[in-house]
C-alpha atoms as one frame of an Amber mdcrd trajectory, in Angstrom:
protein
  -0.001  -0.001   0.000   2.805   2.382   0.948   4.714   1.560  -2.257   1.534
   2.120  -4.325   1.066   5.552  -2.711   4.695   6.485  -3.494   4.135   5.416
  -7.121   1.010   7.596  -7.469   2.828  10.611  -6.008   5.730  10.066  -8.389
   3.392   9.947 -11.388   1.592  13.141 -10.314   4.902  14.950  -9.778   6.164
  13.818 -13.147   3.007  14.953 -14.909   3.159  18.276 -13.082   6.786  18.779
 -14.023   6.017  17.962 -17.635   3.143  20.473 -17.709   5.403  23.135 -16.230
   8.066  22.476 -18.827   5.565  22.620 -21.662   4.101  25.884 -20.315   7.560
  27.465 -19.990   8.503  26.337 -23.485   5.529  28.268 -24.918   6.859  31.605
 -23.678   9.312  33.467 -25.942  12.835  33.597 -24.588  13.344  36.695 -22.451
   9.592  37.307 -22.145   8.699  39.688 -19.287   5.068  40.654 -18.702   4.373
  44.332 -18.084   1.010  45.857 -17.175  -0.493  48.158 -19.803  -0.750  51.810
 -18.829  -4.528  51.787 -19.442  -6.578  48.958 -17.992 -10.224  47.960 -18.272
 -11.088  45.805 -15.253 -14.528  44.170 -14.780 -15.670  44.275 -11.151 -18.356
  42.642  -9.030 -21.806  44.239  -9.042 -21.828  44.748 -12.834 -19.244  47.502
 -12.809 -16.157  48.108 -14.939 -13.159  50.054 -13.642 -11.183  52.206 -16.109
  -7.630  52.853 -14.889  -4.489  54.705 -15.884  -1.199  53.550 -14.327  -3.179
  51.475 -11.848  -5.275  54.449 -10.667  -9.023  54.300 -11.253 -10.246  57.310
 -13.194 -13.854  56.325 -13.846 -16.237  53.386 -13.497 -19.030  52.088 -15.734
 -22.157  50.878 -13.880 -24.646  48.708 -15.766 -26.698  46.944 -13.102 -30.332
  46.576 -14.304 -31.589  47.865 -10.947 -30.870  51.341 -12.382 -33.023  52.706
 -15.225 -29.909  53.216 -17.365 -26.122  52.701 -17.191 -23.775  55.507 -16.156
 -20.169  56.433 -15.350 -19.384  57.289 -11.736 -17.185  58.666 -10.428 -15.251
  60.718 -12.963 -12.078  61.428 -11.012  -9.918  64.504 -11.505  -6.106  64.656
 -11.620  -6.054  65.417  -7.872  -7.853  62.143  -7.114 -11.246  63.614  -6.185
 -14.536  63.108  -8.105 -15.524  65.915 -10.460 -19.062  64.533 -10.907 -21.840
  63.584  -8.494 -24.935  61.397  -8.256 -28.054  63.553  -8.456 -28.881  67.220
  -8.009 -27.616  68.985  -4.851 -31.061  70.345  -3.996 -33.794  68.461  -5.872
 -34.596  64.764  -5.455 -36.679  64.838  -8.658 -33.353  65.054 -10.515 -31.948
  61.784  -9.200 -31.805  60.600 -12.811 -28.730  62.864 -13.108 -26.173  60.128
 -12.484 -22.720  61.628 -13.055 -22.159  60.907 -16.778 -24.872  59.082 -18.688
 -26.497  58.329 -22.050 -30.229  59.155 -22.266 -32.825  60.751 -24.531 -36.176
  62.336 -23.799 -38.185  61.232 -26.839 -37.467  57.965 -28.657 -40.559  57.172
 -30.746 -42.617  58.994 -28.110 -41.034  57.198 -25.130 -39.186  59.061 -22.363
 -35.729  57.590 -21.714 -34.605  60.606 -19.696 -36.437  60.561 -16.366 -36.855
  57.677 -13.938 -40.655  57.577 -13.700 -41.810  56.482 -17.150 -40.954  52.802
 -16.683 -38.546  52.747 -19.626 -35.060  51.266 -19.298 -31.781  51.329 -21.100
 -30.331  47.922 -20.363 -26.879  46.542 -21.183 -27.702  43.321 -22.969 -24.079
  42.196 -23.017 -20.536  43.460 -23.231 -18.641  42.853 -26.449 -15.009  43.373
 -25.541 -12.484  45.135 -23.318  -9.073  46.283 -24.507  -6.176  47.303 -22.242
  -3.151  48.950 -23.863  -0.585  51.665 -23.181  -2.149  54.230 -25.523  -5.740
  53.783 -24.348  -8.201  51.405 -22.751 -11.511  50.638 -24.485 -14.791  48.928
 -23.713 -17.741  48.126 -25.965 -21.252  47.046 -24.970 -24.675  46.556 -26.535
 -27.566  48.535 -25.060 -31.303  47.927 -25.466 -33.733  50.850 -25.135 -36.872
  49.177 -23.768 -40.339  50.545 -23.096 -42.269  49.841 -19.897 -43.576  46.682
 -21.603 -40.014  45.388 -22.030 -40.093  45.714 -25.818 -37.011  47.356 -27.348
 -37.638  50.418 -29.503 -34.002  51.168 -30.192 -30.637  49.513 -29.628 -27.135
  50.940 -29.654 -23.514  49.969 -29.445 -21.841  52.041 -26.732 -18.095  52.607
 -26.567 -15.794  54.246 -24.045 -12.059  54.896 -24.256  -9.823  56.322 -21.570
  -6.900  58.225 -23.087  -3.943  59.499 -20.982  -2.872  63.094 -21.432  -0.075
  65.239 -19.990   0.243  66.167 -16.315  -2.202  63.550 -15.044  -5.034  64.785
 -17.247  -7.010  62.391 -19.439  -9.837  62.106 -21.903 -12.920  59.929 -21.576
 -14.046  59.391 -25.156 -17.638  58.247 -25.541 -19.362  56.954 -28.663 -22.978
  55.906 -29.184 -24.192  54.151 -32.353 -28.022  54.047 -32.127 -30.186  52.092
 -34.603 -33.769  50.831 -34.753 -34.421  47.732 -32.664 -34.875  44.351 -34.341
 -38.028  44.276 -36.451 -38.118  48.062 -36.984 -37.023  49.886 -40.114 -36.688
  53.286 -38.451 -37.096  55.129 -35.174 -38.025  58.763 -34.736 -36.118  60.935
 -32.270 -38.298  63.833 -31.144 -37.371  67.484 -30.769 -35.923  67.926 -27.278
 -33.010  69.525 -25.463 -32.515  66.403 -23.304 -30.003  63.963 -24.792 -27.925
  62.089 -25.804 -25.056  62.629 -23.341 -25.074  64.638 -20.114 -22.749  65.442
 -17.217 -23.692  66.363 -13.628 -20.661  68.041 -12.049 -19.677  67.982  -8.375
 -21.497  70.456  -6.129 -18.388  72.587  -5.594 -17.940  73.016  -9.363 -21.542
  74.154  -9.881 -21.866  77.881 -10.603 -24.834  78.154  -8.206 -24.016  75.733
  -5.384 -20.222  76.138  -5.527 -17.628  78.379  -7.087 -17.551  77.052 -10.639
 -18.010  78.658 -14.010 -19.455  77.667 -17.389 -17.500  78.657 -20.506 -17.795
  77.704 -24.170 -15.572  77.663 -27.255 -17.020  80.973 -28.466 -15.896  82.848
 -25.343 -19.351  83.003 -23.750 -19.566  82.693 -19.950 -22.503  81.590 -17.813
 -25.828  79.812 -18.397 -27.760  82.670 -20.113 -25.011  83.200 -22.684 -24.446
  79.488 -23.417 -27.859  77.807 -23.098 -29.254  76.769 -26.486 -26.275  78.153
 -28.407 -24.011  76.226 -30.764 -20.390  75.658 -29.710 -17.563  73.230 -30.335
 -17.209  72.627 -26.608 -18.511  73.650 -23.212 -16.465  73.623 -20.007 -17.402
  73.471 -16.320 -14.470  74.254 -14.000 -14.316  75.122 -10.331 -12.903  74.449
  -6.873 -12.358  70.918  -5.560 -11.356  70.045  -1.982  -8.490  67.546  -1.717
  -6.648  65.975   1.204  -7.714  65.381   4.798  -7.370  67.146   8.136  -4.674
  69.830   8.284  -3.566  68.849   4.750  -6.958  69.683   3.245  -6.791  72.331
   0.535  -8.654  73.602  -2.510  -7.544  73.184  -6.119  -9.286  74.063  -9.370
 -10.141  71.370 -11.906 -12.746  70.884 -14.594 -14.309  68.997 -17.488 -14.338
  70.190 -21.084 -17.215  68.530 -22.973 -16.199  68.395 -26.670 -18.352  67.695
 -29.726 -16.770  65.727 -32.590 -16.604  67.450 -36.020 -17.997  64.322 -37.734
 -21.205  64.392 -35.674 -24.351  65.426 -37.539 -25.329  69.035 -36.726 -21.816
  69.949 -35.571 -21.239  72.157 -33.673 -24.039  71.023 -31.407 -26.451  73.071
 -29.324 -25.903  72.902 -25.580 -28.252  72.531 -22.628 -26.452  73.885 -19.558
 -27.516  74.984 -16.094 -25.918  77.045 -13.351 -26.982  74.333 -10.872 -24.229
  72.087 -12.227 -24.917  70.207 -15.401 -24.214  70.323 -19.124 -25.508  68.248
 -22.000 -25.107  68.030 -25.758 -28.612  68.784 -27.117 -28.566  66.922 -30.436
 -32.263  67.513 -31.213 -32.781  70.932 -29.640 -34.122  72.509 -32.867 -35.677
  69.515 -34.623 -36.065  65.749 -34.444 -34.004  63.154 -36.278 -34.979  59.936
 -38.046 -32.664  56.966 -37.493 -33.060  54.345 -40.206 -31.975  50.722 -40.284
 -29.759  51.334 -43.311 -27.951  54.460 -42.140 -28.095  54.405 -38.350 -26.453
  57.230 -36.395 -23.062  57.801 -34.758 -22.373  60.380 -32.056 -18.924  60.954
 -30.541 -18.006  63.127 -27.568 -14.896  63.709 -25.462 -14.708  64.688 -21.803
 -11.313  66.285 -21.197 -10.632  66.062 -17.461  -8.125  68.793 -16.690  -6.257
  70.755 -14.025  -6.948  74.426 -13.398  -9.477  76.691 -15.083 -10.434  76.113
 -18.679  -7.678  76.944 -21.145  -8.888  77.763 -24.653  -5.646  76.646 -26.314
  -5.666  73.326 -24.433  -9.327  72.747 -25.335  -8.575  73.475 -29.001  -5.644
  71.027 -28.929  -7.820  68.346 -27.330 -10.462  68.902 -30.011  -7.864  68.670
 -32.779  -6.459  65.383 -31.441  -9.995  64.012 -30.944 -10.955  64.936 -34.509
  -8.014  62.905 -35.855  -8.829  59.733 -33.906 -10.871  57.225 -35.914 -14.155
  56.028 -34.405 -14.344  52.826 -32.389 -15.979  49.689 -33.669 -16.559  46.106
 -32.635 -16.102  43.029 -34.791 -16.075  39.295 -34.326 -12.749  37.771 -33.335
 -10.760  35.985 -36.010  -9.456  32.431 -35.837  -5.941  33.639 -35.016  -7.258
  35.824 -32.167  -7.613  32.985 -29.699 -10.231  33.187 -26.952 -11.657  36.476
 -28.249 -15.324  36.347 -29.193 -15.323  40.026 -30.162 -12.651  42.700 -30.600
 -13.030  46.445 -30.001 -10.675  48.606 -32.044 -10.253  51.851 -33.933 -11.854
  51.504 -37.373  -8.615  52.106 -39.284  -6.898  49.065 -37.735  -8.720  46.629
 -39.991 -11.009  47.077 -42.975 -12.379  43.543 -42.731 -15.523  42.907 -40.691
């Protein structure tokens, strides 16, 4: 019995050693693994962490208990959130969840507020990509009425792009199209949607010490609301540190429209209470057809200090040159990858 036990152990050790040797032989000589600068990390609770150099900068939440997915927090270079959940003084604005996709009138259905029974639900994620230059995620969203029937669907993309001095860009792309079985979907005239940002209370012009500015040099809600501009910025004071080390710095978010978007430069819906949104259908509705679809791209430049017009223009120029994101099925040589998210110029084959 003892000899038999020794024999079994010897066989297991031999098999284990052989497996180890085979595994080592598969690695290229001199191979050293290094973490990518930008990482997309799925977390428990249906959340996805987006990190630069190991530091979380924002997080995607897609739990179906919420009426729609959102990004929270959006963290500034100092390490403090520059966005918040909800309005500082009105509970009927709890649908303002940091950074979120929404629209007020999709074929007559309200996908903006929380009380209509509609939902934007992440049906599944396609792919995550972690690299030095940027980290990307892609997901499929269903826009469902209170009856659970989808009116519209969209591919949603996010990329986190490092910039100088601890700043970064959160690039967001939404590709809406009619839901299965529909040839078209009508987007109604509204100033609510598709992308909005609720800034931290301290950055709000009314509740804090912040200021709204746009690319045309206008300042404040009355001068910016409903006007066209290439970008709008909300910057203001942020408290950092603890105890005797606590201090105030100034940081902000420049919300940039992409030149390839229809109706560029977009109209803006902004408020002194602390929010800004790209109002794609402020003047008139838009028909999304099965054949043509729609693509909207925006950039949130998270920066230090007050808004700098030259820096905003440079961020817009770099954004304009970046190809859009897309998702495709993985190829045979791309082992263990059901889908791949990439910039469209990387491959012309679907």
